[in-house]
C-alpha positions as CSV (number, residue, x, y, z in Angstrom):
1,M,69.0,24.5,73.9
2,G,70.3,25.2,70.6
3,G,69.0,24.9,67.0
4,A,67.7,26.7,63.8
5,C,65.0,29.2,63.9
6,T,61.9,28.4,61.3
7,S,58.8,30.7,60.6
8,N,55.2,29.2,60.5
9,K,54.3,31.5,57.8
10,K,53.8,29.7,54.2
11,K,54.9,31.2,50.9
12,V,52.0,32.3,48.9
13,V,52.1,31.1,45.2
14,K,50.2,33.5,42.9
15,P,47.6,31.8,40.6
16,N,49.5,32.6,37.4
17,E,52.9,31.1,38.9
18,K,53.9,27.7,38.9
19,N,57.3,26.1,39.9
20,G,58.8,29.6,39.6
21,E,57.3,30.2,36.0
22,K,55.0,32.8,35.3
23,K,51.9,32.2,33.1
24,D,50.1,34.7,30.9
25,K,47.5,36.8,32.7
26,E,43.9,36.0,32.0
27,P,42.1,38.7,29.8
28,D,40.3,41.2,31.8
29,N,36.6,41.5,31.5
30,K,36.6,44.1,28.6
31,E,38.8,41.9,26.4
32,K,36.7,38.7,27.2
33,E,33.5,40.8,26.2
34,K,35.2,41.7,22.9
35,N,36.3,38.1,22.1
36,D,32.7,36.8,23.0
37,S,31.1,39.3,20.6
38,K,33.3,38.3,17.8
39,I,32.4,34.5,18.2
40,K,28.7,35.6,18.2
41,E,29.2,37.4,15.0
42,I,31.0,34.5,13.3
43,K,28.0,32.0,14.3
44,E,25.5,34.5,13.2
45,D,27.2,34.6,9.7
46,E,27.3,30.7,9.6
47,N,23.7,30.4,10.3
48,E,22.9,32.8,7.6
49,N,24.5,30.7,5.1
50,Q,22.8,27.6,6.2
51,P,19.2,27.0,4.9
52,T,16.5,26.9,7.4
53,S,14.8,23.4,7.6
54,R,11.6,23.5,5.5
55,E,9.4,21.3,3.6
56,I,9.6,21.3,-0.3
57,T,6.9,19.8,-2.4
58,F,8.0,17.9,-5.6
59,K,5.8,17.1,-8.5
60,I,7.4,14.4,-10.5
61,T,6.0,13.5,-14.1
62,N,6.6,9.9,-15.1
63,Q,5.3,9.4,-18.6
64,D,1.5,10.3,-18.6
65,K,1.5,10.0,-14.7
66,E,2.2,12.7,-12.0
67,Y,3.4,12.0,-8.4
68,T,3.7,14.4,-5.5
69,E,6.4,14.1,-2.7
70,K,6.9,16.3,0.2
71,V,10.6,16.2,1.5
72,K,12.6,18.1,4.1
73,S,15.1,20.5,2.8
74,S,17.8,19.0,5.0
75,E,17.7,15.7,3.2
76,K,20.0,15.0,0.2
77,I,18.9,14.7,-3.3
78,S,19.8,11.0,-3.1
79,Y,16.9,10.4,-0.7
80,L,14.5,11.7,-3.2
81,F,15.8,9.1,-5.6
82,N,15.5,6.2,-3.1
83,L,12.0,7.6,-2.1
84,I,10.4,7.3,-5.3
85,S,12.3,4.2,-6.5
86,K,10.7,2.0,-3.9
87,Y,7.2,2.2,-5.3
88,K,6.8,4.5,-8.3
89,I,8.8,2.8,-11.1
90,K,10.0,-0.6,-12.3
91,K,12.7,-2.1,-10.1
92,Y,15.0,-2.6,-13.1
93,S,15.0,0.9,-14.4
94,E,17.8,3.3,-14.6
95,Y,16.6,6.9,-14.5
96,D,17.3,10.5,-14.0
97,L,15.2,13.4,-12.6
98,M,15.5,16.4,-14.6
99,F,15.0,20.1,-13.5
100,E,14.0,22.8,-16.0
101,E,14.6,20.4,-18.9
102,D,18.4,20.2,-18.9
103,I,19.6,20.0,-15.2
104,S,20.3,16.4,-14.1
105,L,19.8,15.6,-10.5
106,A,21.7,12.3,-10.9
107,S,24.7,14.4,-10.8
108,K,23.9,16.1,-7.7
109,L,23.1,13.1,-5.3
110,T,25.4,14.3,-2.4
111,E,23.9,17.8,-2.3
112,E,21.4,18.9,0.3
113,I,18.0,19.6,-1.3
114,G,17.8,23.0,0.7
115,V,21.2,23.9,-0.6
116,F,20.2,23.2,-4.4
117,F,16.9,24.7,-4.2
118,K,17.5,27.6,-2.1
119,T,14.2,29.5,-2.4
120,E,11.7,27.3,-4.2
121,D,9.1,25.3,-2.2
122,N,7.2,23.9,-5.1
123,I,9.5,22.2,-7.7
124,S,8.5,20.3,-10.9
125,L,10.7,17.3,-12.0
126,K,10.6,15.1,-15.0
127,M,11.6,11.5,-14.8
128,L,13.8,10.5,-17.8
129,Y,14.6,6.7,-18.4
130,L,18.2,6.2,-19.4
131,G,17.4,2.7,-21.0
132,L,14.3,1.9,-23.2
133,N,11.2,3.7,-22.3
134,I,8.6,0.7,-22.0
135,S,5.3,1.1,-20.3
136,F,2.9,-1.5,-19.0
137,E,0.0,0.6,-19.9
138,V,1.3,1.1,-23.6
139,K,1.8,-2.8,-23.8
140,K,-1.9,-3.3,-22.9
141,D,-3.1,-0.7,-25.6
142,Y,-0.8,-2.4,-28.1
143,E,-2.3,-5.8,-27.3
144,A,-5.9,-4.4,-27.6
145,S,-5.3,-2.8,-31.0
146,N,-3.0,-5.2,-32.7
147,T,-5.4,-7.2,-34.7
148,L,-3.2,-9.2,-37.4
149,I,-0.7,-11.8,-36.9
150,A,1.3,-12.9,-40.2
151,Q,3.8,-15.6,-41.2
152,P,5.6,-15.7,-44.6
153,L,5.4,-18.7,-46.8
154,Y,8.2,-19.6,-49.2
155,D,8.6,-22.0,-52.2
156,L,5.5,-20.8,-54.0
157,G,6.9,-21.0,-57.6
158,G,9.2,-17.9,-57.2
159,N,6.9,-15.9,-55.2
160,I,6.4,-15.3,-51.4
161,G,3.0,-15.7,-49.7
162,L,1.4,-14.6,-46.4
163,L,-0.7,-16.5,-44.0
164,I,-2.6,-13.9,-41.9
165,Y,-4.5,-14.6,-38.8
166,N,-7.1,-12.2,-37.5
167,K,-7.2,-12.8,-33.7
168,F,-10.6,-11.1,-33.0
169,E,-12.3,-13.0,-35.7
170,N,-10.4,-16.2,-35.2
171,T,-10.0,-16.8,-38.9
172,F,-7.1,-17.2,-41.4
173,S,-6.6,-15.7,-44.9
174,S,-3.8,-16.1,-47.3
175,E,-2.4,-14.4,-50.4
176,I,0.7,-14.5,-52.9
177,L,2.8,-11.4,-52.9
178,K,4.5,-10.9,-56.4
179,S,7.2,-8.6,-55.3
180,E,10.8,-8.6,-56.3
181,Q,11.6,-7.0,-53.1
182,L,10.6,-10.3,-51.2
183,L,12.1,-12.9,-53.5
184,K,15.6,-12.7,-51.4
185,Y,14.1,-14.1,-48.4
186,N,13.9,-17.7,-47.4
187,H,13.5,-20.1,-44.5
188,L,16.8,-18.9,-43.1
189,S,15.4,-15.4,-42.7
190,S,13.6,-14.2,-39.5
191,Y,10.4,-12.4,-39.0
192,C,8.2,-10.5,-36.4
193,S,4.6,-9.5,-36.5
194,C,3.7,-6.3,-34.5
195,K,1.4,-3.2,-35.1
196,N,-0.4,-5.0,-37.8
197,V,2.8,-5.0,-39.8
198,L,5.1,-8.0,-40.8
199,Y,9.0,-7.3,-40.5
200,I,11.3,-9.7,-42.3
201,C,15.0,-9.5,-42.3
202,G,18.3,-11.4,-43.0
203,G,18.7,-14.9,-44.3
204,E,21.1,-16.5,-46.7
205,S,21.6,-16.0,-50.6
206,K,19.7,-18.7,-52.3
207,E,22.6,-19.9,-54.4
208,N,24.5,-20.7,-51.3
209,I,21.9,-22.5,-49.4
210,G,22.7,-26.3,-48.9
211,T,26.5,-25.6,-49.5
212,N,29.4,-24.9,-47.3
213,N,29.6,-21.3,-48.4
214,R,27.8,-18.7,-46.3
215,N,26.6,-15.5,-47.9
216,Y,24.3,-14.0,-45.3
217,I,22.2,-11.0,-46.5
218,S,21.5,-7.7,-44.7
219,N,18.0,-6.7,-46.1
220,F,15.1,-5.6,-43.9
221,T,11.7,-5.1,-45.2
222,K,8.2,-4.4,-43.7
223,I,4.7,-5.3,-45.1
224,D,1.5,-3.6,-44.0
225,L,-1.0,-6.4,-43.2
226,F,-3.9,-4.3,-43.8
227,S,-2.6,-3.3,-47.3
228,T,-0.2,-5.8,-48.4
229,E,0.7,-4.0,-51.5
230,S,2.4,-1.5,-49.2
231,I,6.0,-3.1,-49.0
232,N,8.8,-0.9,-47.7
233,E,12.6,-1.4,-47.6
234,L,14.1,-0.5,-44.2
235,P,17.7,0.3,-43.3
236,D,20.0,-2.8,-44.0
237,L,21.4,-4.7,-41.0
238,E,24.8,-3.7,-39.9
239,N,25.6,-7.3,-39.3
240,P,24.2,-9.6,-42.1
241,R,23.0,-12.7,-40.4
242,A,20.8,-15.9,-40.7
243,W,19.0,-18.3,-38.4
244,H,18.4,-15.4,-36.0
245,S,15.6,-14.4,-33.8
246,M,13.3,-11.3,-33.6
247,I,11.2,-9.9,-30.8
248,F,8.8,-7.0,-30.5
249,I,8.9,-5.1,-27.2
250,P,6.2,-2.4,-27.0
251,P,5.8,0.2,-27.8
252,K,8.2,0.6,-30.6
253,F,11.3,-1.6,-30.3
254,I,12.3,-4.8,-32.2
255,F,15.4,-6.6,-31.1
256,I,17.3,-8.7,-33.7
257,V,19.3,-11.5,-31.9
258,G,21.5,-14.2,-32.9
259,G,22.7,-15.8,-36.1
260,D,26.4,-16.1,-36.8
261,T,27.2,-12.9,-34.7
262,K,27.2,-11.8,-31.1
263,V,26.0,-8.3,-32.1
264,V,22.5,-7.5,-31.1
265,E,20.7,-4.7,-33.2
266,L,17.8,-2.6,-32.1
267,F,15.2,-1.3,-34.5
268,D,13.2,1.8,-33.5
269,I,9.8,1.6,-35.3
270,E,8.9,5.2,-34.8
271,K,12.2,6.6,-35.9
272,Q,12.9,3.8,-38.5
273,K,16.2,3.6,-37.2
274,L,18.4,0.6,-36.9
275,T,21.5,0.6,-34.6
276,P,23.8,-2.1,-32.9
277,D,22.7,-2.3,-29.3
278,S,24.8,-4.8,-27.2
279,E,26.6,-8.1,-27.5
280,L,25.8,-11.6,-26.5
281,N,28.4,-13.7,-24.6
282,E,27.9,-16.6,-27.1
283,I,26.8,-16.9,-30.8
284,R,23.3,-18.2,-30.8
285,N,21.5,-19.7,-33.8
286,E,17.7,-19.9,-33.5
287,C,17.5,-19.0,-29.8
288,T,14.3,-18.6,-28.0
289,L,13.6,-15.0,-26.8
290,F,11.2,-13.8,-24.0
291,C,10.8,-10.7,-22.0
292,L,10.0,-10.5,-18.3
293,D,8.4,-7.6,-16.6
294,D,8.6,-5.5,-19.5
295,S,12.3,-5.0,-18.6
296,I,14.5,-8.0,-18.8
297,L,15.2,-9.7,-22.3
298,F,16.3,-13.4,-22.1
299,A,17.9,-15.5,-24.9
300,L,17.6,-19.3,-24.3
301,S,19.6,-22.1,-25.8
302,G,20.0,-22.2,-29.5
303,I,22.7,-23.9,-31.8
304,S,26.4,-22.7,-31.3
305,I,28.8,-21.9,-34.0
306,N,30.1,-25.6,-33.9
307,G,26.5,-27.1,-34.4
308,S,25.9,-28.2,-30.8
309,Y,23.0,-27.1,-28.5
310,I,23.7,-24.4,-26.1
311,K,22.8,-25.2,-22.5
312,N,22.4,-21.8,-20.8
313,I,20.5,-18.7,-20.7
314,E,21.6,-14.9,-20.9
315,K,19.5,-11.9,-19.8
316,C,19.8,-8.2,-20.5
317,N,18.2,-5.3,-18.6
318,L,16.7,-3.2,-21.3
319,R,16.1,-0.3,-18.9
320,A,19.8,0.0,-18.3
321,A,21.5,3.0,-20.0
322,E,24.4,0.7,-21.1
323,R,22.8,-2.8,-22.0
324,E,24.9,-5.7,-21.3
325,W,24.2,-9.5,-21.6
326,K,25.1,-11.8,-18.8
327,I,24.9,-15.7,-18.4
328,I,22.4,-16.6,-15.7
329,K,23.7,-18.8,-12.7
330,L,21.0,-21.5,-12.6
331,K,20.4,-23.4,-9.4
332,E,21.8,-27.0,-9.5
333,S,19.1,-29.7,-10.2
334,D,18.7,-32.7,-12.2
335,V,16.7,-30.6,-14.7
336,E,18.8,-29.2,-17.6
337,I,18.3,-27.6,-21.0
338,Q,17.9,-30.3,-23.7
339,N,19.0,-30.7,-27.3
340,C,15.8,-29.2,-28.7
341,F,14.2,-25.8,-29.4
342,Y,11.8,-24.2,-27.0
343,I,8.7,-22.1,-27.3
344,S,8.0,-19.6,-24.7
345,C,5.0,-18.3,-22.9
346,F,4.3,-16.8,-19.4
347,A,3.1,-18.6,-16.5
348,S,0.3,-17.2,-14.3
349,T,2.9,-15.5,-12.2
350,S,5.3,-12.8,-13.7
351,S,8.3,-14.4,-12.3
352,S,8.0,-17.7,-14.1
353,I,8.3,-18.7,-17.9
354,I,6.8,-21.9,-19.4
355,L,9.2,-23.4,-22.1
356,F,7.6,-26.0,-24.3
357,A,9.9,-28.4,-25.9
358,A,9.4,-28.5,-29.6
359,N,10.6,-31.1,-32.1
360,E,9.3,-32.2,-35.6
361,N,9.6,-35.9,-34.7
362,E,6.2,-36.9,-33.0
363,N,8.1,-39.5,-30.9
364,H,10.3,-37.1,-29.2
365,D,10.9,-37.4,-25.4
366,Y,12.0,-34.0,-24.6
367,N,10.5,-32.4,-21.5
368,S,9.0,-29.0,-21.3
369,L,10.4,-26.9,-18.4
370,E,9.4,-24.1,-16.2
371,F,11.9,-21.3,-15.6
372,E,11.7,-19.6,-12.3
373,I,13.5,-16.3,-12.2
374,K,15.0,-15.6,-8.8
375,E,16.2,-11.9,-8.9
376,D,16.5,-11.5,-5.0
377,E,18.5,-14.8,-4.2
378,E,22.1,-15.9,-5.1
379,E,20.9,-18.3,-7.8
380,E,19.0,-16.2,-10.5
381,G,17.1,-19.0,-12.1
382,N,15.7,-22.4,-11.5
383,L,14.7,-25.0,-14.0
384,K,11.7,-27.4,-13.2
385,L,9.9,-30.0,-15.2
386,F,6.6,-28.8,-16.7
387,N,4.0,-31.6,-17.6
388,S,2.4,-30.6,-20.9
389,N,-0.8,-32.3,-22.0
390,V,0.3,-32.0,-25.7
391,K,3.6,-32.1,-27.5
392,I,4.6,-29.6,-29.9
393,T,5.7,-31.7,-33.0
394,D,6.2,-29.0,-35.7
395,V,8.8,-26.6,-36.7
396,C,8.1,-23.1,-35.2
397,P,10.2,-20.2,-36.4
398,D,8.4,-17.9,-34.1
399,K,9.3,-19.5,-30.9
400,I,6.9,-17.5,-28.8
401,F,3.2,-17.7,-28.1
402,N,1.4,-14.5,-29.4
403,P,-1.4,-13.3,-26.9
404,I,-4.8,-13.1,-28.3
405,N,-6.5,-11.9,-25.1
406,D,-6.3,-12.6,-21.4
407,E,-7.7,-16.1,-21.9
408,M,-5.4,-17.6,-24.7
409,S,-2.4,-17.3,-26.9
410,I,-1.6,-18.8,-30.3
411,L,1.5,-20.5,-32.0
412,I,1.6,-20.7,-35.8
413,P,4.2,-23.4,-36.8
414,L,5.7,-23.7,-40.2
415,I,3.3,-25.2,-42.5
416,G,2.7,-27.3,-45.4
417,N,-0.5,-27.5,-47.3
418,N,-2.5,-27.7,-44.1
419,V,-2.7,-25.1,-41.2
420,S,-2.6,-26.5,-37.8
421,V,-2.0,-24.1,-34.8
422,Y,-1.5,-24.5,-31.2
423,I,-3.9,-22.7,-28.7
424,L,-2.8,-22.2,-25.2
425,N,-5.4,-21.2,-22.5
426,K,-4.6,-19.4,-19.1
427,E,-4.5,-22.8,-17.4
428,L,-1.5,-23.6,-19.7
429,K,-3.4,-26.4,-21.4
430,L,-2.5,-26.9,-25.3
431,E,-4.9,-27.7,-27.9
432,K,-3.8,-28.3,-31.7
433,K,-6.5,-27.0,-34.1
434,S,-6.6,-27.4,-37.9
435,F,-8.0,-24.7,-40.3
436,P,-8.3,-26.8,-43.7
437,D,-9.3,-23.6,-45.7
438,A,-6.6,-21.3,-44.5
439,L,-4.6,-21.6,-47.7
440,K,-7.6,-21.6,-50.1
441,Q,-6.7,-18.3,-51.7
442,I,-3.1,-19.5,-52.5
443,Y,-3.8,-23.2,-53.7
444,D,-6.9,-22.5,-55.6
């Protein structure tokens, strides 16, 4: 039988060979140990540069209060901001945390706490408000110490008068001030009572009143209500104006809003400094001002530059570093802002404002409103009808009820020879009360 001869022995392929190709040899044991040693050294160096996880105690000073927080060093600095913002400060506030007076943590948000604070375990920080520094406690102290509320009186034979209300005694007094500094002011000027001082500013030059010529004045004056002979000129308004509004925000700020300008000016009582602050979206004459939660300033309605009533509301966050006004989106309803002026006061809840319709005609049929602020919803505000037991039938330049105590507030309208005021109790019931002898010192 013939045929080819084959062997049963298989070819041995070495581990480092495949398809006729040779692979590099694996390192021997000595070389492997050497490489492992190098890897270990690198990891040890990396670990030395990484801070060990530890607990760091922060003492945070916020005005006159101090808070303590314990935070893991592995957290980022942004975590510290988020932690305290949930329950330590006003929700509208913009603020920074300062380390050693001049180091801003707001610029270090992405850094790990343990990397930034490498060795310290007890750290003191100071909270710095970027907007206006307004405190609820300071506001309460102010309300307790503010005794006198005043209103200027014009057309008194070339002089100016003062009607002064003592809120603790529930009495009025009046007097004539013979001062050339005050003769420039008139019904188109605006005023604001705070800290037992009356501030007056702006208006229109008397020779132009009743004409089509507009010559607004920029004067700004304060009168000490405990010592009325103390009359001081303040820095002039940068934007002369008339038909404007003023509001005091404790502890030391006065906002001057409206008139024939969009520019809002801010007066710092302590520094005696007046500066442009922000700009409205619309020019508003005789608008109503009110402040919610010591933080949000609202400007409601008013008269436009063409003489029509404005039917919207603007708001501005006073605790923001760069203050900006924006028009509120109101929830759609059958209730709308009417062709009248409104007087504001707070309802029993901090998120609701009562707007009393005011008109000098006793037969007016304008409805008072309740303005609900909806900060956490798509609609930021809602208007509802409010049933008032008394109509306000007087001209009220102040456009805001002044708190007397926790039980009542007072509104002093523009007056003739008889003084009648509106008293508002905590149930939001109005009473109109006359003080027949309030002007006795002037007319006697």
